[in-house]
C-alpha positions in Angstrom: 10.5 -47.3 -36.3 7.7 -47.8 -33.8 7.4 -45.8 -30.6 6.7 -47.4 -26.7 6.3 -45.4 -23.6 6.9 -47.1 -20.6 5.9 -46.1 -17.0 8.0 -48.0 -14.8 6.9 -48.7 -11.2 8.8 -48.1 -7.7 11.5 -48.9 -6.5 12.1 -50.5 -10.3 12.3 -47.0 -11.7 15.7 -46.8 -10.3 17.1 -50.0 -12.6 14.2 -49.4 -15.4 17.0 -50.2 -18.1 17.2 -53.9 -16.8 13.6 -54.9 -16.8 12.2 -57.6 -18.9 10.3 -55.0 -20.4 12.4 -52.8 -21.3 14.5 -55.7 -22.7 11.7 -57.0 -24.8 11.1 -53.9 -26.5 14.8 -53.0 -27.1 14.9 -56.7 -28.7 12.2 -55.8 -30.6 13.8 -52.6 -32.3 11.0 -49.7 -30.8 12.0 -46.5 -30.2 11.6 -46.3 -26.6 10.4 -43.4 -24.2 11.0 -43.9 -20.4 10.1 -40.8 -18.8 12.1 -40.8 -15.0 9.4 -40.7 -12.7 11.4 -39.4 -10.0 13.3 -36.9 -11.6 13.9 -33.5 -10.0 12.7 -31.6 -13.3 9.2 -31.9 -12.1 6.8 -33.0 -9.6 5.4 -36.8 -9.6 2.0 -35.8 -10.7 -0.1 -36.7 -13.6 -0.1 -33.3 -15.5 3.6 -32.6 -15.0 4.8 -36.2 -16.3 2.2 -36.2 -19.1 3.6 -32.6 -20.1 7.0 -34.1 -20.1 6.2 -37.3 -22.2 4.3 -35.2 -25.0 7.6 -32.9 -25.3 9.5 -36.2 -26.0 6.9 -37.9 -28.5 7.4 -34.4 -30.5 4.0 -34.9 -32.0 4.4 -38.6 -32.8 1.8 -41.3 -31.6 3.0 -43.7 -29.8 2.3 -47.2 -30.9 2.3 -49.0 -27.3 2.1 -47.4 -23.8 3.1 -49.4 -21.0 2.1 -49.1 -17.3 3.9 -51.2 -14.6 3.0 -51.0 -10.9 3.1 -47.3 -10.1 3.4 -46.5 -13.6 0.0 -48.3 -14.3 -1.8 -45.5 -12.4 -0.3 -43.0 -15.1 -0.4 -44.7 -18.4 -4.3 -44.9 -19.1 -4.2 -41.0 -19.2 -1.3 -40.9 -21.6 -3.8 -43.6 -23.5 -6.7 -41.5 -23.5 -5.1 -38.9 -25.2 -4.3 -41.5 -28.2 -6.8 -44.1 -28.3 -5.3 -45.9 -31.3 -2.4 -46.6 -29.0 -2.3 -50.5 -27.7 -1.8 -50.5 -23.8 -0.3 -52.6 -21.7 -1.1 -52.7 -17.8 1.5 -55.1 -16.1 1.0 -56.1 -12.4 -0.8 -52.8 -11.6 -4.5 -51.8 -10.8 -6.9 -48.9 -11.5 -6.3 -47.4 -7.7 -3.7 -48.8 -5.2 -4.8 -51.5 -2.5 -2.8 -54.3 -1.7 -3.5 -57.8 0.2 -1.7 -56.5 2.9 -3.8 -54.4 5.5 -1.2 -53.1 7.4 0.8 -52.2 4.5 -2.7 -50.0 3.0 -2.8 -48.6 6.5 0.6 -47.2 6.4 0.5 -45.8 3.1 -2.7 -43.9 4.1 -1.5 -42.8 7.0 1.9 -41.6 5.7 0.2 -39.8 2.8 -1.6 -37.4 5.4 1.4 -36.8 7.2 3.7 -33.9 6.1 6.6 -34.9 8.2 6.4 -38.8 7.0 7.5 -40.1 10.7 6.9 -43.4 9.9 8.8 -43.3 6.4 11.8 -41.5 8.3 11.7 -44.7 11.3 11.5 -47.1 8.0 14.9 -45.8 6.9 16.2 -46.6 10.4 15.4 -50.4 9.4 18.3 -53.0 9.5 18.9 -54.7 6.5 18.4 -58.1 7.8 15.0 -57.0 9.2 14.0 -55.4 5.9 15.1 -58.7 4.2 13.1 -60.8 6.6 9.6 -58.7 5.5 10.6 -58.6 2.0 10.8 -62.3 1.7 7.9 -63.1 3.6 5.6 -60.7 1.5 7.2 -62.1 -1.9 7.6 -65.7 -1.1 8.4 -67.5 -4.4 9.3 -71.6 -4.3 10.6 -71.1 -7.7 14.0 -69.2 -6.2 16.6 -70.7 -4.1 17.3 -68.9 -0.5 20.3 -67.1 -2.4 18.2 -65.8 -5.2 15.5 -64.5 -2.9 18.2 -62.9 -0.3 19.8 -61.0 -3.5 16.4 -59.9 -4.5 15.5 -58.9 -1.1 19.4 -56.9 -0.9 18.5 -54.9 -4.2 15.3 -53.9 -3.3 16.3 -52.7 -0.2 19.4 -50.5 -2.0 16.7 -49.2 -4.0 14.3 -48.1 -2.1 16.5 -46.4 0.6 18.1 -44.3 -1.7 15.1 -42.2 -2.9 14.9 -39.2 -0.9 12.0 -38.4 1.5 10.7 -35.5 -0.5 10.5 -38.1 -3.7 8.9 -40.5 -1.6 6.3 -37.9 -0.5 5.1 -37.4 -3.8 4.9 -40.9 -5.0 2.2 -41.3 -1.3 0.4 -38.1 -2.8 0.0 -39.6 -6.1 -0.8 -43.5 -5.1 -3.3 -41.9 -2.6 -4.8 -39.7 -5.1 -5.8 -41.9 -7.6 -8.5 -44.0 -9.0 -8.6 -44.9 -12.7 -11.8 -47.1 -12.7 -14.0 -44.0 -14.3 -11.3 -43.4 -17.2 -10.5 -47.2 -17.9 -14.3 -47.7 -18.3 -14.4 -45.1 -21.1 -11.3 -46.0 -23.2 -11.5 -48.0 -26.6 -7.8 -48.7 -26.6 -6.7 -52.4 -27.3 -5.5 -53.6 -24.1 -3.5 -56.2 -22.4 -3.6 -57.2 -18.5 -0.9 -58.8 -17.0 -1.3 -60.0 -13.4 0.6 -62.2 -11.5 -1.2 -65.0 -9.4 0.8 -64.6 -6.4 1.4 -60.8 -6.3 0.2 -59.2 -2.9 1.0 -55.9 -3.7 -1.4 -55.3 -6.9 -3.3 -58.4 -6.2 -5.3 -60.3 -9.5 -8.2 -59.5 -8.3 -7.6 -55.6 -9.2 -6.4 -56.5 -12.3 -10.0 -58.9 -13.0 -11.9 -55.5 -12.0 -10.2 -53.6 -14.8 -10.6 -56.1 -17.2 -14.2 -56.4 -16.3 -15.1 -52.0 -16.5 -12.6 -52.1 -19.9 -14.5 -52.5 -23.4 -11.5 -54.0 -25.3 -9.2 -55.9 -23.1 -7.8 -59.1 -22.3 -6.2 -60.8 -19.0 -3.2 -62.9 -19.0 -2.4 -64.2 -15.1 1.1 -65.3 -14.9 2.5 -67.7 -12.1 4.7 -64.6 -11.1 4.7 -62.4 -7.6 5.1 -58.4 -8.1 8.5 -58.2 -8.8 8.4 -61.1 -11.4 5.1 -60.7 -13.0 6.6 -60.5 -16.6 9.4 -62.4 -18.0 10.8 -64.1 -21.1 8.2 -66.8 -20.9 5.5 -64.3 -21.6 6.9 -62.7 -24.5 5.1 -64.8 -27.2 2.1 -63.9 -25.3 2.9 -60.2 -25.8 4.0 -60.5 -29.6 0.6 -62.1 -30.5 -1.1 -59.1 -29.1 1.1 -56.5 -30.6 0.9 -58.3 -33.8 
């Protein structure tokens, strides 16, 4: 049985077993290792997460390593230890920089604020107001208003159930990561999947990764950040993995 390690993103980390990526590898009968990045067993940091994954692998080489969104900041560091493993980077980048200037500024500001005042204020945001901005950032003409509202409500619930101290760990990791150098050195066969309309991890950053990697291919879907990869892309991944 082949093995895949999947690093999920935030807040999808909270519903990772429902993701298209998980369903793809489950359908193809892979042994799935999916470390829970928000676990209380360890601090969300590269060394701690890799140590946990290596213990779960029990000396076995993963056939595929997948990094999604925030998880894509961690995946290359595991792939570096296993140069023969295939790597998939989905809706992610070598570092964090959205197309939303205000969002970038807020992340930078909060990463240096031990009290996380703005995050605490964000947790007081009414559901309707959060939903308004979510739909503004993630416009999708292929979804009905009801479907977009359902996504906004689900995202709200996921984000607001994450404790303040774990958000602090996320911000620290995001602000302290730039993988361009390690990606340039990696020999792993790599598939980069980017969303044409992704504003959180813009396609330009995926193109940058593709330009520095030695053995990568870039596939641009019609998706936004939260639907970069779907069943329509399964055949493309089949071809890459086989």
